[in-house]
ZADREN-296050 format. One record per residue: residue in three letters; y, x, z of N, C-alpha, C in turn. Coordinates in steps of 0.2 Angstrom, whole numbers, padded with zeros to 4 digits, always signed. Example, Ala and Ser with C-alpha at 12.3 -4.5 7.8 and 13.67 -1.06 7.14 Angstrom:
BEGIN
ALA-0028+0066+0039-0022+0062+0039-0016+0066+0039/SER-0011+0064+0035-0005+0068+0036+0000+0064+0039/
% end
This chain:
BEGIN
MET+0381+0610+0404+0381+0614+0409+0380+0609+0416/ALA+0375+0611+0420+0373+0607+0426+0377+0610+0432/ILE+0381+0605+0435+0386+0607+0441+0383+0603+0447/TYR+0381+0606+0452+0378+0601+0458+0385+0600+0462/CYS+0385+0595+0465+0390+0593+0470+0387+0592+0477/LEU+0388+0595+0482+0385+0595+0488+0390+0593+0494/ASP+0389+0588+0497+0394+0586+0502+0389+0585+0509/ALA+0390+0590+0513+0386+0590+0519+0390+0586+0525/GLY+0389+0580+0527+0392+0577+0532+0389+0578+0539/ALA+0392+0575+0544+0389+0576+0551+0382+0572+0551/ALA+0382+0566+0548+0376+0563+0548+0371+0563+0542/THR+0374+0563+0536+0370+0563+0530+0373+0569+0525/THR+0369+0571+0521+0370+0576+0516+0369+0572+0509/ARG+0374+0573+0505+0374+0569+0498+0374+0574+0493/VAL+0371+0573+0488+0370+0578+0482+0370+0574+0475/CYS+0374+0576+0471+0375+0573+0464+0376+0578+0459/LEU+0375+0576+0453+0377+0581+0447+0384+0579+0445/ALA+0388+0584+0444+0395+0582+0442+0396+0577+0436/GLY+0400+0572+0437+0401+0566+0432+0397+0560+0434/GLU+0393+0560+0439+0390+0554+0442+0394+0551+0447/ASP+0393+0544+0447+0397+0539+0451+0395+0539+0458/ALA+0389+0541+0459+0386+0540+0466+0381+0546+0467/PRO+0380+0547+0473+0375+0553+0475+0368+0551+0472/ARG+0364+0556+0470+0357+0555+0468+0353+0555+0474/VAL+0355+0559+0479+0351+0560+0485+0355+0559+0491/ARG+0353+0556+0496+0356+0555+0503+0351+0557+0508/VAL+0352+0562+0512+0346+0564+0517+0350+0565+0523/PRO+0346+0564+0529+0350+0566+0536+0351+0573+0536/SER+0357+0575+0539+0360+0582+0539+0356+0586+0544/ALA+0352+0583+0548+0348+0587+0552+0340+0586+0551/ARG+0337+0591+0553+0329+0591+0552+0326+0587+0558/GLY+0320+0584+0556+0315+0582+0561+0318+0576+0565/ASP+0315+0574+0570+0317+0568+0574+0320+0570+0581/ASN+0322+0577+0581+0325+0579+0587+0331+0575+0589/GLU+0331+0573+0595+0337+0569+0598+0343+0574+0598/GLN+0343+0580+0599+0348+0584+0599+0349+0588+0592/THR+0352+0584+0587+0351+0587+0580+0356+0592+0579/PRO+0354+0597+0575+0358+0603+0574+0365+0601+0570/GLN+0370+0603+0571+0376+0602+0567+0376+0606+0561/THR+0379+0602+0556+0380+0605+0549+0387+0608+0549/PRO+0389+0612+0544+0395+0614+0543+0401+0609+0542/SER+0399+0603+0541+0404+0598+0541+0404+0594+0547/SER+0402+0596+0552+0401+0592+0558+0408+0592+0561/PRO+0409+0588+0566+0416+0588+0570+0418+0594+0573/SER+0413+0599+0573+0415+0605+0577+0419+0610+0572/ARG+0422+0607+0567+0426+0611+0562+0423+0617+0559/GLY+0417+0616+0557+0414+0621+0553+0409+0626+0557/LEU+0409+0625+0564+0405+0630+0567+0397+0627+0568/ALA+0393+0630+0564+0386+0627+0564+0382+0632+0568/PRO+0379+0629+0574+0375+0633+0578+0368+0636+0575/ASP+0366+0632+0570+0360+0633+0566+0361+0633+0559/TRP+0363+0638+0556+0365+0639+0549+0358+0638+0545/ALA+0353+0641+0548+0346+0642+0544+0344+0635+0543/ALA+0344+0630+0548+0342+0623+0548+0346+0620+0543/ALA+0353+0621+0543+0357+0617+0538+0356+0619+0531/GLU+0355+0626+0530+0353+0628+0523+0346+0625+0521/GLU+0342+0624+0525+0335+0621+0524+0336+0614+0521/VAL+0340+0610+0525+0342+0603+0523+0345+0603+0516/TRP+0350+0607+0515+0354+0607+0509+0349+0609+0503/LEU+0345+0614+0504+0341+0616+0498+0336+0611+0497/ALA+0333+0607+0501+0329+0602+0500+0332+0596+0497/ALA+0339+0594+0499+0342+0589+0496+0344+0591+0488/LEU+0346+0597+0487+0347+0599+0480+0341+0599+0476/ALA+0335+0601+0479+0329+0601+0474+0327+0593+0473/ALA+0328+0589+0478+0327+0582+0477+0331+0579+0471/ALA+0337+0581+0472+0342+0578+0467+0341+0580+0460/ALA+0339+0586+0458+0338+0588+0451+0333+0594+0451/PRO+0327+0592+0452+0322+0598+0452+0321+0602+0446/ALA+0322+0599+0441+0321+0603+0434+0328+0605+0432/VAL+0333+0605+0435+0339+0607+0432+0341+0614+0434/ASP+0343+0618+0430+0345+0625+0432+0353+0624+0433/ALA+0355+0625+0439+0362+0624+0440+0366+0630+0438/GLN+0372+0628+0434+0376+0634+0432+0382+0634+0437/ALA+0383+0630+0441+0389+0629+0446+0387+0625+0452/VAL+0390+0626+0458+0390+0622+0463+0397+0621+0466/VAL+0399+0614+0468+0404+0613+0471+0402+0610+0478/ILE+0405+0613+0483+0402+0611+0490+0408+0610+0494/THR+0408+0605+0498+0413+0602+0503+0413+0607+0509/LYS+0419+0607+0512+0420+0611+0518+0425+0606+0523/PRO+0424+0607+0529+0428+0603+0533+0435+0605+0533/LEU+0440+0600+0534+0447+0602+0533+0450+0608+0536/LEU+0448+0608+0543+0451+0614+0547+0446+0619+0548/ALA+0441+0621+0543+0436+0626+0544+0439+0632+0544/PRO+0436+0637+0548+0439+0644+0548+0436+0647+0541/GLU+0439+0653+0540+0438+0657+0534+0431+0659+0534/ARG+0428+0660+0540+0421+0663+0540+0416+0657+0538/THR+0418+0651+0539+0414+0645+0536+0414+0645+0529/THR+0420+0646+0526+0421+0646+0519+0416+0651+0516/ARG+0416+0657+0518+0412+0663+0516+0405+0662+0516/ARG+0403+0659+0522+0396+0657+0523+0394+0652+0518/LEU+0398+0646+0517+0396+0641+0512+0395+0644+0505/ARG+0400+0649+0503+0400+0652+0497+0394+0656+0496/LYS+0392+0660+0501+0386+0664+0501+0380+0660+0500/PHE+0379+0654+0503+0374+0650+0502+0373+0647+0495/ALA+0379+0645+0492+0380+0642+0486+0378+0647+0480/LEU+0380+0653+0481+0378+0658+0476+0370+0659+0476/LYS+0366+0657+0480+0359+0658+0480+0356+0653+0475/ILE+0361+0648+0473+0359+0642+0468+0362+0643+0462/ALA+0368+0645+0461+0371+0645+0455+0376+0651+0455/PRO+0378+0654+0449+0382+0660+0448+0389+0658+0449/ARG+0391+0652+0448+0399+0650+0450+0398+0645+0456/VAL+0404+0646+0460+0404+0642+0466+0411+0640+0467/TRP+0412+0634+0469+0419+0632+0472+0418+0628+0478/VAL+0421+0630+0483+0421+0628+0490+0428+0625+0491/CYS+0428+0618+0493+0435+0615+0494+0434+0609+0499/GLU+0440+0608+0502+0440+0602+0507+0438+0596+0503/ALA+0434+0592+0507+0432+0585+0504+0437+0580+0502/PRO+0443+0580+0506+0448+0575+0504+0451+0577+0497/THR+0452+0584+0496+0455+0586+0490+0450+0584+0484/LEU+0444+0585+0485+0439+0584+0480+0439+0576+0478/ALA+0440+0572+0484+0439+0565+0483+0445+0563+0478/LEU+0451+0565+0479+0457+0563+0475+0456+0566+0468/LEU+0454+0573+0468+0453+0575+0461+0448+0572+0457/GLY+0443+0569+0460+0437+0565+0457+0440+0559+0454/ALA+0445+0556+0458+0448+0550+0456+0454+0551+0450/GLY+0455+0557+0448+0460+0559+0443+0467+0559+0446/LEU+0467+0561+0453+0474+0561+0456+0475+0568+0460/GLU+0481+0570+0460+0482+0576+0463+0486+0575+0469/THR+0489+0569+0470+0493+0568+0476+0491+0561+0479/GLY+0490+0560+0485+0488+0554+0488+0485+0555+0495/VAL+0483+0549+0498+0479+0550+0504+0472+0548+0504/ALA+0468+0553+0506+0461+0552+0506+0459+0549+0512/VAL+0455+0544+0512+0453+0541+0518+0445+0541+0518/ASP+0442+0544+0524+0435+0545+0524+0433+0542+0531/VAL+0428+0537+0530+0426+0534+0536+0418+0537+0537/GLY+0417+0542+0541+0411+0545+0542+0407+0542+0548/ALA+0401+0546+0549+0397+0544+0555+0400+0545+0562/THR+0405+0550+0562+0408+0551+0569+0415+0549+0569/ALA+0419+0548+0564+0426+0547+0565+0428+0544+0558/ALA+0434+0541+0558+0438+0540+0552+0444+0544+0551/ARG+0445+0547+0545+0451+0552+0544+0455+0550+0538/ALA+0462+0551+0539+0466+0550+0533+0469+0556+0532/VAL+0469+0559+0526+0471+0566+0524+0476+0566+0518/PRO+0482+0567+0519+0487+0567+0513+0485+0573+0509/VAL+0485+0572+0503+0484+0578+0498+0490+0578+0493/VAL+0493+0584+0493+0500+0585+0488+0498+0590+0484/ASP+0499+0588+0478+0498+0593+0472+0491+0597+0472/GLY+0486+0593+0474+0479+0596+0474+0478+0600+0481/ARG+0482+0600+0486+0481+0603+0492+0481+0599+0498/ALA+0476+0599+0502+0476+0595+0508+0482+0597+0513/VAL+0484+0593+0517+0490+0594+0521+0487+0593+0528/PRO+0484+0598+0531+0480+0597+0537+0485+0595+0543/HIS+0490+0597+0544+0495+0595+0549+0497+0588+0550/ALA+0496+0585+0544+0498+0578+0543+0492+0573+0544/ALA+0486+0576+0544+0480+0572+0544+0479+0569+0551/ARG+0476+0563+0551+0475+0559+0557+0468+0557+0557/ALA+0465+0557+0563+0458+0555+0564+0457+0550+0570/ALA+0453+0545+0569+0451+0540+0574+0444+0541+0576/ALA+0442+0544+0582+0435+0546+0583+0431+0539+0585/ARG+0435+0534+0587+0431+0528+0588+0430+0523+0582/LEU+0432+0525+0577+0431+0521+0571+0426+0524+0566/GLY+0421+0527+0568+0416+0530+0563+0410+0526+0564/GLY+0405+0526+0559+0399+0524+0560+0398+0517+0563/ASP+0393+0517+0568+0391+0511+0572+0397+0508+0575/ALA+0402+0512+0578+0408+0509+0581+0412+0505+0576/LEU+0412+0507+0570+0416+0503+0565+0412+0497+0563/ASP+0406+0497+0562+0401+0492+0561+0402+0486+0566/GLY+0403+0488+0572+0404+0483+0578+0410+0479+0577/ARG+0415+0483+0574+0422+0479+0574+0422+0474+0568/LEU+0418+0475+0563+0418+0471+0557+0415+0464+0558/
% end
């Protein structure tokens, strides 16, 4: 059974098939060379994507590039930690266009589950910030999460 994994970050969208150690495809999360790039649902705006059509276009292209000949049976898609329920519904609706089974889950939870853990701290250093999110028994604990906006992407590279 082919299971796509889609992680749409603020700067890049990553796609793999379940069981792979690294993404098959990494593409910019925004289309074109526009200086004002549209935000994707996992941008720092906590799930509010002003241009869902553009985000979905990027995701479909990334999925097609990852496994053009594979008929997906399921899609696992990440969502921002504090995303509103409407974002989860929108992500699920998008994923159902691709596969009959869908799981939308917070990225920190998926990171720990992928490592075979149900409890721990997931640390994510992204393009816009670094975040530490505790996960207990397979559930993220958002009120205990911490973020450092100045420790993402190029800002972190400059400190190393």
